C-alpha positions in Angstrom: -0.4 0.2 0.0 3.1 2.7 0.8 4.6 2.5 -2.3 1.5 3.4 -4.4 0.6 6.1 -2.1 4.0 7.2 -2.7 4.0 6.8 -6.2 0.5 8.4 -7.1 1.3 11.5 -4.3 4.9 12.4 -6.8 2.4 11.9 -9.9 -0.6 14.2 -8.3 1.6 16.2 -7.0 2.4 17.8 -10.2 -0.8 17.2 -12.1 -2.4 19.6 -9.2 0.6 21.7 -9.6 -0.5 22.7 -13.8 -3.5 23.3 -13.0 -3.6 27.2 -11.9 -5.9 27.4 -9.1 -5.2 31.3 -7.5 -8.0 32.3 -4.5 -10.9 33.9 -5.3 -10.9 32.7 -8.6 -12.6 29.9 -11.3 -9.7 27.6 -11.4 -11.0 26.7 -7.6 -13.4 24.5 -9.1 -10.9 22.9 -11.7 -8.9 21.5 -9.4 -12.1 20.1 -7.7 -13.5 19.3 -10.8 -10.2 17.3 -11.5 -9.9 15.7 -7.1 -13.4 14.3 -8.3 -12.3 12.7 -11.4 -9.8 10.6 -10.4 -10.9 9.9 -7.2 -14.5 9.3 -8.4 -12.3 6.8 -10.6 -11.2 4.2 -8.7 -12.5 0.9 -7.4 -13.9 1.7 -4.0 -16.1 5.0 -5.6 -16.9 3.3 -8.3 -18.6 0.4 -6.1 -20.3 2.9 -3.7 -20.7 6.6 -5.7 -22.9 7.8 -2.8 -18.8 7.9 -0.2 -17.6 10.4 -3.0 -19.1 14.5 -3.2 -19.2 18.2 -3.7 -20.1 20.9 -1.4 -21.2 23.9 -2.7 -20.5 26.5 -0.8 -23.2 28.9 -0.6 -23.7 31.9 -2.3 -19.9 31.9 -3.7 -19.7 34.0 -6.8 -17.2 31.2 -8.0 -19.3 28.4 -7.4 -16.6 26.5 -5.9 -16.8 23.8 -3.6 -15.8 21.2 -1.0 -14.6 17.7 -2.7 -15.3 15.1 0.0 -14.6 10.9 0.1 -15.4 9.0 2.5 -13.2 5.6 2.9 -15.4 3.0 5.2 -13.5 0.3 6.3 -14.5 -3.3 7.0 -12.1 -4.4 9.3 -14.6 -5.5 12.3 -17.7 -4.2 11.3 -19.1 -1.0 11.6 -16.6 1.2 13.7 -18.3 4.4 14.5 -13.7 6.3 14.9 -13.6 8.3 11.8 -10.7 10.7 10.8 -10.3 13.2 8.0 -7.6 14.2 6.0 -7.7 18.1 5.3 -5.4 19.8 2.4 -6.6 23.0 0.9 -7.0 23.3 -2.9 -6.7 26.4 -3.1 -3.0 29.4 -3.2 -2.0 32.5 -2.6 -1.6 34.7 -6.6 1.0 34.7 -9.3 1.7 37.3 -9.5 5.9 37.7 -8.0 6.6 35.1 -11.1 7.0 38.1 -13.2 7.9 37.3 -16.9 7.6 33.9 -15.6 4.3 34.3 -13.8 4.2 31.6 -17.5 5.8 29.0 -15.9 4.5 29.1 -12.1 2.6 26.1 -12.4 4.7 24.2 -14.9 7.7 23.0 -12.7 10.1 21.6 -15.9 9.8 25.3 -17.1 9.6 26.6 -13.7 13.5 25.5 -13.1 15.4 26.2 -16.0 13.4 30.1 -15.8 15.2 30.2 -13.0 18.4 28.9 -13.4 17.9 31.9 -16.2 17.8 34.5 -12.9 20.6 35.3 -10.3 19.0 34.3 -7.1 20.3 33.3 -3.9 23.2 30.6 -3.6 21.0 29.2 -1.2 18.3 28.5 -4.5 20.8 28.1 -6.6 22.7 24.8 -4.4 18.7 23.4 -3.9 18.3 23.7 -7.7 21.8 21.9 -8.8 21.7 19.1 -5.9 18.1 18.3 -8.5 16.5 17.6 -4.9 14.0 20.0 -4.9 11.2 20.9 -7.6 9.8 24.6 -8.2 5.7 26.0 -8.5 2.9 27.3 -7.2 1.5 25.7 -4.8 3.5 22.6 -4.4 4.6 23.4 -0.8 1.2 25.8 0.0 0.3 22.7 -0.4 -1.0 21.0 -3.2 1.6 18.4 -2.3 -1.0 17.7 1.3 -3.4 17.3 -1.0 -1.8 14.2 -3.4 -0.6 12.8 -0.3 -4.8 12.9 0.9 -5.6 11.7 -2.3 -3.2 8.6 -2.9 -4.2 8.1 0.9 -8.1 7.7 0.1 -8.1 6.2 -2.7 -5.0 2.8 -2.1 -6.9 2.3 1.4 -10.1 2.3 -0.4 -8.9 -0.3 -1.9 -7.5 -2.1 0.4 -11.4 -1.0 2.9 -10.8 -4.8 4.6 -7.6 -3.9 6.4 -8.6 -1.4 7.1 -10.0 -0.1 10.7 -12.8 2.8 11.6 -13.5 5.3 7.6 -11.0 8.0 7.0 -12.6 11.1 5.3 -11.1 13.2 2.7 -11.9 17.1 2.9 -10.7 19.3 -0.3 -11.7 23.0 0.4 -10.9 26.4 -1.3 -10.3 29.9 -0.6 -7.9 29.1 2.5 -5.5 31.4 0.8 -8.7 34.1 1.3 -11.5 33.5 4.0 -11.5 29.6 5.1 -15.0 29.9 3.3 -15.0 26.1 2.2 -13.7 25.1 5.9 -16.8 27.4 7.1 -19.6 25.4 4.5 -18.0 22.5 4.5 -18.1 22.3 8.7 -21.8 22.0 7.8 -21.6 19.3 5.4 -19.3 16.9 8.0 -21.8 17.4 10.8 -24.4 15.7 8.5 -22.1 13.6 8.0 -21.7 12.1 11.4 -24.9 12.3 12.2 -26.1 11.0 9.4 -23.8 7.7 9.4 -22.9 7.4 13.2 -19.7 8.8 13.0 -17.1 10.5 16.1 -14.7 11.9 15.0 -11.4 11.3 16.3 -8.5 13.4 14.9 -8.3 15.9 12.5 -5.1 15.2 9.9 -4.0 19.0 7.8 -0.9 17.6 5.6 0.0 21.9 4.8 3.7 22.7 4.4 5.7 22.4 7.3 9.4 24.4 6.8 12.9 25.3 8.5 12.1 27.4 11.5 15.1 29.2 11.3 17.6 29.8 8.4 20.0 26.0 8.6 17.7 24.9 10.5 17.0 20.9 8.7 14.6 18.8 11.1 11.1 18.2 10.5 8.3 18.5 12.5 5.2 17.1 13.2 2.8 20.0 14.5 0.2 18.3 17.0 -2.5 21.7 17.3 -2.6 25.1 16.3 -2.3 28.6 16.8 -4.7 30.6 16.7 -5.5 34.7 16.1 -7.1 37.5 17.1 -7.3 40.5 15.5 -7.8 43.3 18.9 -8.5 46.8 18.0 -8.1 50.3 19.8 -10.5 53.9 18.4 -8.9 56.2 20.7 -10.4 59.4 21.5 -8.9 62.6 21.9 -9.7 66.2 22.3 -9.6 68.5 19.2 -7.5 72.0 19.7 -5.5 74.4 17.6 -2.1 73.3 16.8 -1.6 77.1 18.5 -3.4 76.0 22.3 -1.9 72.3 21.8 -2.2 71.8 25.5 -5.9 72.7 25.9 -6.3 69.0 23.5 -5.4 65.6 23.8 -3.6 64.6 20.4 -5.2 60.8 20.2 -2.2 60.4 17.7 0.1 60.3 21.0 -2.6 58.4 22.7 -1.9 55.5 19.8 1.9 55.4 19.6 1.9 54.5 23.6 -0.2 52.1 22.8 1.7 50.9 19.6 5.2 51.1 22.2 3.3 48.6 24.7 2.2 46.5 22.8 3.8 46.0 19.7 6.4 43.0 19.6 5.8 42.8 23.9 7.2 39.3 24.8 5.3 39.8 28.1 1.8 39.8 25.8 3.5 36.2 23.9 1.6 33.0 24.9 3.8 30.8 26.5 2.9 27.0 26.8 5.0 23.9 27.6 7.9 26.1 25.7 6.7 26.7 22.4 6.0 30.4 22.4 3.8 32.9 20.2 5.3 35.3 18.4 4.2 38.5 20.3 1.9 41.2 19.0 2.8 43.2 15.9 0.6 45.7 14.2 -1.3 45.6 10.9 -2.8 49.4 10.7 -2.4 52.5 12.9 -4.1 55.8 11.3 -5.6 59.1 12.8 -8.9 59.4 11.3 -9.2 63.6 10.5 -9.5 63.7 6.7 -8.0 66.7 4.9 -5.0 69.4 6.3 -6.8 71.9 9.0 -4.6 73.4 12.1 -7.3 71.8 14.3 -5.8 68.1 15.6 -7.9 64.9 15.3 -10.3 64.2 17.4 -9.6 60.5 16.6 -7.2 57.4 15.5 -7.5 53.9 15.4 -5.4 51.0 15.5 -5.2 47.2 15.2 -2.3 44.4 15.8 -2.3 40.9 14.8 -2.5 38.4 18.1 -1.8 34.6 18.1 -2.5 32.3 20.7 -1.7 29.0 21.8 -3.8 29.1 26.0 -5.7 32.2 26.1 -9.4 33.6 25.3 -11.2 36.2 24.1 -12.3 37.5 27.6 -8.2 37.2 28.9 -6.8 38.7 25.9 -9.4 41.5 25.8 -8.8 41.2 29.7 -4.4 42.1 29.7 -5.3 45.0 26.7 -7.4 47.0 28.4 -4.9 46.6 31.0 -2.5 47.9 28.5 -4.8 50.5 27.4 -5.0 52.4 31.1 -0.9 51.8 31.0 -0.2 53.8 27.8 -3.1 56.4 28.7 -1.3 56.9 31.9 2.0 57.4 30.8 0.9 60.0 28.1 -0.7 62.3 30.6 2.0 61.9 32.8 4.3 63.3 30.4 1.9 65.9 29.3 1.5 67.5 32.6 5.4 67.3 33.0 5.8 69.2 29.4 3.4 71.0 30.4 5.0 72.4 33.3 8.0 72.8 31.6 6.9 74.9 29.2 4.3 76.9 31.9 7.9 78.4 32.7 9.3 78.9 30.2 6.6 81.4 29.0 5.4 83.2 32.6 2.3 81.9 32.6 0.5 79.7 35.8 0.1 76.1 36.1 -2.6 74.5 37.0 -2.7 69.8 36.0 -4.1 68.6 33.1 -7.8 67.6 33.2 -7.3 64.4 31.1 -7.7 61.5 32.7 -7.9 57.8 31.9 -10.6 55.5 30.2 -10.5 53.1 28.9 -14.0 50.6 27.9 -14.2 48.0 26.1 -17.0 48.2 23.4 -19.5 45.5 25.5 -18.9 48.2 28.4 -19.0 51.9 26.1 -22.5 50.1 24.4 -24.3 49.2 27.5 -23.3 52.3 28.3 -25.2 54.5 25.8 -27.7 51.9 26.0 -28.6 53.0 29.1 -29.3 56.3 28.5 -30.5 56.3 25.0 -32.8 52.6 25.4 -33.7 50.7 22.4 -33.4 53.0 20.6 -29.8 51.9 20.6 -30.2 48.9 19.1 -32.1 50.5 16.2 -29.5 52.8 14.9 -26.9 50.3 15.0 -28.5 48.6 13.0 -29.8 51.1 10.8 -25.8 51.9 9.5 -24.9 49.0 9.9 -28.1 48.2 7.1 -26.6 51.1 5.0 -23.2 49.9 4.9 -24.2 46.2 4.0 -25.4 47.2 0.9 -21.7 47.4 0.0 -20.7 44.3 -0.8 -16.9 44.5 -0.9 -17.0 47.0 2.1 -14.2 45.8 4.2 -14.6 44.1 7.5 -12.3 45.7 10.0 -14.4 49.2 8.7 -17.4 48.4 9.0 -16.1 47.4 12.7 -14.9 50.8 13.2 -18.0 52.6 12.0 -19.7 51.7 14.2 -17.5 51.7 17.3 -17.4 55.7 15.8 -21.2 56.1 15.9 -21.7 54.2 19.0 -18.6 56.8 20.2 -21.0 59.4 18.5 -24.0 59.3 20.6 -22.4 59.3 23.9 -23.7 61.9 25.8 -19.7 62.1 27.5 -17.2 63.3 25.1 -14.2 62.7 27.7 -10.9 61.2 25.8 -11.1 57.6 26.0 -9.9 54.2 25.0 -12.6 51.8 22.8 -10.9 48.1 22.7 -12.4 45.7 20.5 -12.4 42.9 18.1 -12.7 42.5 14.2 -12.6 39.8 11.3 -11.2 37.3 11.2 -11.5 35.2 15.0 -9.0 31.8 14.4 -9.4 29.4 17.4 -6.3 28.0 18.7 -5.9 23.9 19.6 -4.3 23.0 22.5 -3.6 19.0 22.4 -3.1 18.4 25.8 -4.0 15.0 26.2 -5.9 15.1 29.0 -9.2 13.1 26.8 -9.0 9.6 25.0 -9.1 11.1 21.2 -5.9 12.8 22.4 -3.9 10.5 24.2 -4.8 8.3 21.0 -3.7 10.8 18.9 -0.3 11.8 20.4 -0.2 8.1 20.6 0.0 7.4 17.0 2.2 10.2 15.8 4.6 8.6 18.4 4.5 5.4 16.8 4.7 6.7 13.5 8.2 8.4 14.4 9.7 5.3 15.9 8.5 3.3 13.2 10.8 5.3 10.5 13.3 7.3 12.5 16.1 4.5 12.5 15.2 4.6 8.7 15.0 8.6 8.0 17.9 11.0 7.7 16.9 13.2 8.6 15.6 14.1 12.2 12.1 14.2 13.2 10.5 15.9 15.8 6.8 16.9 17.8 6.0 20.1 18.3 2.7 21.5 19.9 1.3 23.9 17.9 1.9 24.2 13.9 3.0 28.0 13.6 0.9 29.7 11.0 -2.0 30.1 10.6 -4.6 27.7 8.5 -8.3 25.6 9.3 -7.1 23.6 11.1 -8.4 26.0 13.4 -12.0 25.2 12.4 -11.9 21.5 13.6 -12.4 22.5 17.6 -13.7 25.6 19.9 -13.9 26.2 23.4 -16.5 25.1 25.7 -16.2 28.1 27.9 -19.0 30.3 27.0 -17.6 33.8 28.6 -14.9 33.1 26.3 -17.4 33.1 23.6 -19.3 36.0 24.6 -16.4 37.8 25.4 -15.7 37.7 21.7 -19.0 38.4 20.6 -20.0 41.1 22.8 -17.1 42.8 21.8 -17.3 42.1 17.7 -19.4 44.9 16.2 -19.3 42.9 13.1 -20.8 39.9 14.1 -23.3 38.3 13.7 -24.2 40.4 10.5 -20.9 40.4 8.2 -18.3 38.4 9.8 -19.5 35.2 12.4 -18.1 31.3 12.5 -20.7 27.8 12.2 -20.2 27.7 16.3 -21.6 24.5 16.7 -20.8 23.1 13.4 -17.6 23.6 14.9 -18.5 21.6 18.0 -20.2 18.7 15.6 -16.5 18.1 15.2 -14.3 19.1 17.7 -11.0 16.6 17.5 -7.8 17.5 18.2 -5.4 18.0 15.5 -2.3 17.4 13.6 -0.4 18.6 11.4 1.9 16.8 9.0 3.3 17.7 6.2 5.7 17.9 3.9 8.5 19.8 3.5 9.8 23.0 1.5 11.1 26.4 1.8 9.8 30.1 0.3 5.9 29.3 0.8 4.1 32.0 -1.4 7.6 33.2 -3.0 9.2 32.8 -6.4 11.3 30.7 -5.4 8.5 28.3 -3.7 9.8 24.9 -3.4 9.1 21.1 -2.4 12.0 18.6 -1.3 10.9 15.6 -2.7 13.4 13.1 -0.7 11.3 13.6 2.7 8.5 14.6 1.2 7.8 12.0 -1.2 9.2 9.6 0.7 8.9 9.4 4.8 6.5 12.2 4.8 3.5 9.7 3.4 4.3 7.0 5.5 4.6 9.0 8.6 0.9 10.1 7.7 -0.7 6.5 7.2 0.7 5.3 10.1 -1.1 7.9 11.7 -4.1 7.8 10.9 -4.4 4.0 11.0 -3.1 4.5 14.6 -5.5 7.0 15.4 -8.1 4.5 14.4 -7.0 1.1 15.4 -5.8 2.5 19.0 -8.0 1.8 22.4 -11.1 0.4 21.8 -14.3 0.4 19.4 
């Protein structure tokens, strides 16, 4: 079986790369049809045509769809135990290839084209070695999808040897808004209910890369990082530039917030010796329109915030505290500067009137509603309805506009920092080993690594969290209602512009692992796949882990 998987994986990898499937294009439909055609033509699915089907994204402008294929193992009779093999079938764009754009999906032609370019020494050495194959999506993640295709096809040929069930799930739009995965969750939930399945784990085969320059180690990631997008709406006090101390510059507050939060190591989420990257700013701006000698009234900024264990309510508390410290420092510095200015100008000094004020969006909303009652709800719904007439409006822009509107309706006009969340939200998944499913997964991975390590010339290590944002995040979500309520209550775009199918996610609620091919330079011109590891050891680890999860423990 293993040799058949290896051979088919290599063949399917090249064929998948040959199909352009840039996110947000009709190519995502074409590649789904290729996958469906290949799998449906295999013996198992010719005999069981009802076990392979498309799941369309409702209302999708491109008509995109996922491919779902189920192989029901026959060893020992019916078993509820089921493992999902996950992969995304889209890629990022190809503009970075420049004049080689036409060769971006032609691995043989591309490598010849790259030889004519000035490249780094490392890339040139990899080309000369003959061990690497180049192309858009070959590494992220068509080789992984090919491995899942080959595995489901070969297992289907030997269904009598399989205990439990395997599901192939190929989804579009991972490089966009995860519409494929979020839609497919409903199909998985329906399959679970209809066939009485129990999802034991989800195995993603997304890419695995060096963690630092010169890193040759190969990694299996059990669990995945999460992501929040915390935002700050900063309201100052306008003033004429000639009377600078009579106002409060929101840009100063925003800049102090940036210094307090940006790349702050104390906001890293450290679990089992593994740390998230610290928060980093994605946007900062004041909201003044046009030029005048009046200072701005407001500013905004937001951050990428990675999580391993912190839930939205905990992140919110931490950031409110950070904002309070930043606000207090600004006021202290302003008073110090004003005192010196007064001395130099021969005018009496009086302490400035500003006080640190920070509140969450929910706190702000509740405060305003105490005064306006249900009129606030109706007004915000009307504003939201108007904004949503523009189908292209950005999630972040809509969120900010709604926060601005609530602040405008607040009779209290003193300076304030409002903390809220904007989309997207990716839950983290921390596989501790506390449940039977988690124990099975950890044990299966450990045994798979032990089975190949003496033959593998590369060191293979396991780590707790897949470090890249991916669809894995939507395989499980916390049952802590306080944490989820904190997210929803402080996300103005929820649910009209953005939401997650929480109950569908909970219908899956499985531990996750990423067993990926090895390569370099995802999303770059020199994206490439390492053939010796990816086509030899990765599929073996995948097969051993999937079957190990199904066969471990009780039925």
